[in-house]
Structure formats: C-alpha cells, structure tokens
C-alpha positions in Angstrom: -24.2 19.1 -11.4 -20.7 17.9 -12.0 -18.1 19.7 -10.0 -14.8 21.1 -11.2 -12.2 18.4 -11.9 -8.7 18.4 -10.4 -6.0 19.4 -12.9 -4.7 16.9 -15.4 -1.0 17.0 -16.1 -0.4 16.4 -19.8 3.4 16.2 -19.4 3.6 14.3 -16.2 4.7 10.9 -17.7 1.5 9.3 -16.5 -1.0 8.4 -19.3 -4.0 10.7 -19.5 -6.4 7.8 -19.3 -4.7 6.7 -16.0 -4.9 10.2 -14.6 -8.7 10.2 -15.4 -9.1 6.8 -13.8 -7.3 8.1 -10.6 -9.6 11.2 -10.6 -12.6 8.9 -10.8 -11.3 6.8 -8.0 -10.8 10.0 -5.9 -14.4 11.1 -6.7 -15.7 7.8 -5.6 -13.6 8.0 -2.4 -15.0 11.4 -1.4 -18.5 10.5 -2.4 -19.0 12.6 -5.5 -19.8 9.4 -7.3 -21.8 7.2 -4.8 -21.5 3.4 -4.6 -24.1 1.5 -6.6 -25.1 4.7 -8.6 -24.5 5.3 -12.3 -21.4 7.1 -13.3 -22.1 10.3 -15.3 -22.1 9.8 -19.1 -18.9 9.8 -21.1 -19.6 13.1 -22.7 -20.1 14.7 -19.3 -16.8 13.1 -17.9 -14.9 14.3 -21.0 -16.1 17.8 -20.4 -15.3 17.6 -16.7 -11.7 16.4 -17.2 -11.0 18.4 -20.4 -10.2 15.3 -22.6 -11.9 13.4 -25.4 -14.4 10.6 -25.0 -11.9 7.9 -26.1 -9.6 8.9 -23.1 -12.6 8.6 -20.8 -13.6 5.3 -22.3 -10.1 3.9 -21.7 -10.1 5.0 -18.1 -13.5 3.4 -17.5 -12.4 0.2 -19.2 -9.5 0.0 -16.8 -11.6 0.6 -13.8 -14.0 -2.1 -15.0 -11.1 -4.5 -15.2 -10.0 -3.5 -11.7 -13.4 -4.2 -10.3 -14.2 -0.6 -9.4 -16.9 -0.1 -12.1 -19.5 -2.4 -13.8 -20.8 -1.7 -17.3 -24.3 -2.8 -18.1 -25.4 -2.8 -21.7 -28.2 -0.3 -22.3 -28.1 1.0 -18.7 -24.7 2.7 -18.3 -21.7 2.3 -16.0 -22.2 1.8 -12.3 -19.9 2.2 -9.2 -19.5 -1.0 -7.4 -19.6 -1.2 -3.6 -15.9 -1.8 -2.6 -15.2 -1.7 1.1 -11.5 -1.1 1.7 -9.7 -2.9 4.6 -8.8 -0.5 7.4 -5.2 -1.0 8.7 -4.3 0.6 12.0 -1.0 2.5 12.5 -0.4 2.8 16.2 2.0 2.1 19.1 1.8 -1.7 18.4 1.3 -2.2 14.7 1.0 -5.8 13.7 -0.2 -7.1 10.3 -2.4 -10.0 11.4 -3.9 -8.3 14.4 -4.5 -5.1 12.4 -6.8 -7.0 9.9 -8.5 -9.2 12.4 -12.2 -9.3 11.9 -11.9 -8.0 8.4 -10.3 -11.0 6.6 -10.5 -14.6 7.7 -7.0 -15.5 6.3 -4.1 -13.2 6.8 -0.5 -14.1 6.2 2.9 -12.7 5.2 5.2 -14.3 2.7 9.0 -13.8 2.5 9.8 -12.8 -1.0 13.6 -12.3 -0.7 16.3 -11.6 1.8 19.8 -10.3 1.6 22.7 -8.8 3.6 23.7 -5.3 2.4 25.5 -2.2 3.8 23.1 0.2 5.5 22.5 3.4 3.7 22.2 6.7 5.6 18.5 6.5 6.2 18.5 2.9 7.4 21.6 3.5 9.5 20.1 6.5 11.2 16.9 4.6 11.9 18.7 1.7 13.5 21.4 3.7 15.2 24.2 2.1 13.3 27.1 3.4 11.4 26.6 4.0 7.7 27.7 0.9 5.8 27.1 -1.5 8.7 25.8 -4.9 7.6 22.0 -5.1 7.8 19.6 -7.9 6.8 17.0 -6.9 4.3 13.7 -8.8 4.2 11.2 -8.3 1.3 7.7 -9.4 2.2 4.1 -9.5 0.9 1.0 -9.5 3.1 -2.2 -11.0 1.9 -5.8 -10.9 3.2 -8.1 -13.7 2.0 -5.8 -14.3 -0.9 -5.5 -10.6 -2.0 -2.2 -8.8 -1.9 -2.5 -5.8 0.5 1.0 -4.9 1.4 4.6 -5.0 0.1 7.4 -4.2 2.6 11.1 -4.1 3.1 12.5 -4.4 6.6 16.1 -3.9 7.7 17.7 -5.4 10.8 21.1 -5.3 12.4 22.9 -8.3 10.9 25.0 -8.8 14.0 22.1 -8.9 16.4 19.6 -10.7 14.1 21.7 -13.2 12.2 19.2 -15.9 11.0 16.1 -13.7 11.1 15.5 -14.5 7.4 15.3 -18.2 8.1 13.0 -17.5 11.1 10.7 -15.3 8.9 10.6 -18.0 6.1 9.5 -20.5 8.8 7.1 -18.5 10.8 5.7 -16.0 8.3 5.6 -13.4 11.1 8.0 -10.6 12.0 6.7 -10.7 15.6 7.3 -14.4 15.9 10.8 -14.1 14.3 11.8 -11.4 16.7 10.6 -13.5 19.7 13.3 -16.0 18.7 15.8 -13.3 19.5 14.3 -12.6 23.0 12.1 -9.7 21.9 8.6 -10.4 23.2 7.3 -6.9 22.6 8.2 -3.9 20.5 6.7 -0.5 19.8 6.3 1.9 16.8 8.6 4.8 17.5 7.8 6.8 14.4 5.8 6.6 11.1 6.1 8.9 8.1 3.3 8.6 5.5 3.3 9.5 1.9 1.6 8.4 -1.4 3.1 7.8 -4.9 2.4 5.9 -8.1 3.2 2.2 -7.9 6.6 1.2 -9.4 7.2 -2.0 -11.4 7.8 -4.1 -8.4 4.6 -2.8 -6.7 2.6 -3.5 -9.9 3.9 -7.1 -10.0 3.8 -8.1 -6.3 0.5 -6.3 -5.5 -1.2 -7.2 -8.8 -1.9 -3.6 -9.7 -2.5 -1.7 -13.0 -0.1 1.0 -14.2 -0.7 4.3 -12.6 -2.2 2.8 -9.4 -1.5 4.7 -6.2 0.2 3.1 -3.2 0.3 4.5 0.4 3.8 4.4 1.8 4.8 4.2 5.5 8.4 4.5 6.6 8.7 3.4 10.2 11.1 2.6 13.0 10.3 -0.1 15.7 12.0 -0.2 19.0 12.0 -2.4 22.1 10.1 -1.0 25.1 13.3 0.4 26.5 13.9 2.4 23.2 16.5 0.3 21.3 15.9 0.4 17.5 15.3 -3.1 16.1 13.6 -2.6 12.7 13.6 0.0 10.0 10.8 -0.5 7.4 9.2 0.8 4.3 5.7 -0.6 3.5 3.5 0.0 0.5 -0.3 -0.5 0.6 -2.5 -0.3 -2.5 -4.8 2.7 -1.9 -7.7 1.0 -3.8 -7.8 -1.8 -1.2 -6.4 -0.3 2.1 -7.0 2.7 4.2 -4.6 3.6 6.9 -6.1 4.5 10.3 -3.8 6.5 12.5 -3.9 6.4 16.3 -1.6 7.9 18.9 1.9 6.5 18.9 
C-alpha cells in the first residue's frame, strides 16, 4: 500500500512536477521505492501526490533523464541502482582523501578568483575586521569526471597573497596552503543545510532545475587555532551523502 505523501506546495515557486520528482527521490532514498523495483503506476502516484497524471509523467521523464529511473516499454518504470558517494566531514576534511576508494579520479578545478572586502560572516569566521581584503576562490570538485561539489573559499589577502595562483597550479587547497608553511589544518566548525540549487549550481554541477544541494559552511584553522579558511560548499544530494564524524 502506498503511504501518505509529503505536502506539495502549490505556491512555492517550484514547479509541481519538480516537487513530485523530489518526493520520488526522497521515497527512493528512504526505501519506499526499492532499487531495481518497478515504480507504482502513474495513476497511483497521481493519487498519492494529489496531482494529475500529466504532472507525474513530467516528473518521471525528468528522473529518467537524470538517470534515476528507467522506462521499459510494456513493463513499466524501474528504479535504477544508484550508489551515492559518501563524503566524510570530520576533523581533517580533505576532498581527495575523502573520496579515496570510491572514485579512481578525483580533482578540483579553480573556476574563478577575486579579491573582495570581507562581509560580516566571512570576517567573523576568519577573525578579521569587516571589509578587510580577502581572496575568494571558486572551485569545482569532480570524481571520475562527474561534478560532485562546488565551493567558495575565502582567505586573508595579506597572509595568503598568491594562493589563487598556487591553487590553479596544484588543484589542491592542502597543497596550496603548504606553500604558505601550513602543513596541517583542522575543521573548527561545520554548519549543514539543504536548499534548491541556484543557477550557478545548475550550471557548474550539471543539475536539473529543482535539484537539491547539501550545503556546508565551515571554518578551518591551524593546529594552534588560527583561522585560515572560511568556506561554503555545495554537494548535489543525488550524488553525494555527507557522513559526519566527531570534529
């Protein structure tokens, strides 16, 4: 028997078909729709979510395009087996090490860099005065050619002048920081949230409108507690699960 659906917001600004697609994704994630099993018929899904069959059909078509579902003529629509990558968030969070053993190729690309005045949030995280110059690095992480993260990192421009060039050359925050004499650093804090992907997320992470991204806002410090990096990272929920360990 099909369970009660979560509420659909008809005036949320998110298309109904996308909300249905997200509900189906959630049901897959919690095991209501098992992998490799047939999805319930369109008429049953329409009743479950309180929408018409056309809306359900649009949601299913989007999930087929995203590789979540597979439609077979005369047999129905099936949930594909899609193992998500598990990314650890802990005291020493490192992109390449975190995905080791799950992806053979892992790298970070520098998308853009700039010098800008620190806003209140960044300034507090780095222990700087509001408006102090900081270097902003925009990066994208990939695993086996698939985009799995998009991040912005801020660094004190006085202390880390040239870190953008180091990042462009090394493709590694850790290696770039080592050029400034920082051989180790720790995660001081991480705040987690989730939201719908914005336009930049859609483009850089190759996502469909309405996709969900997991967001981490973090501060990294040296072993003696000096703040060195404030960051905001976005991970596509359909590809990545965040695994928390003690900080």
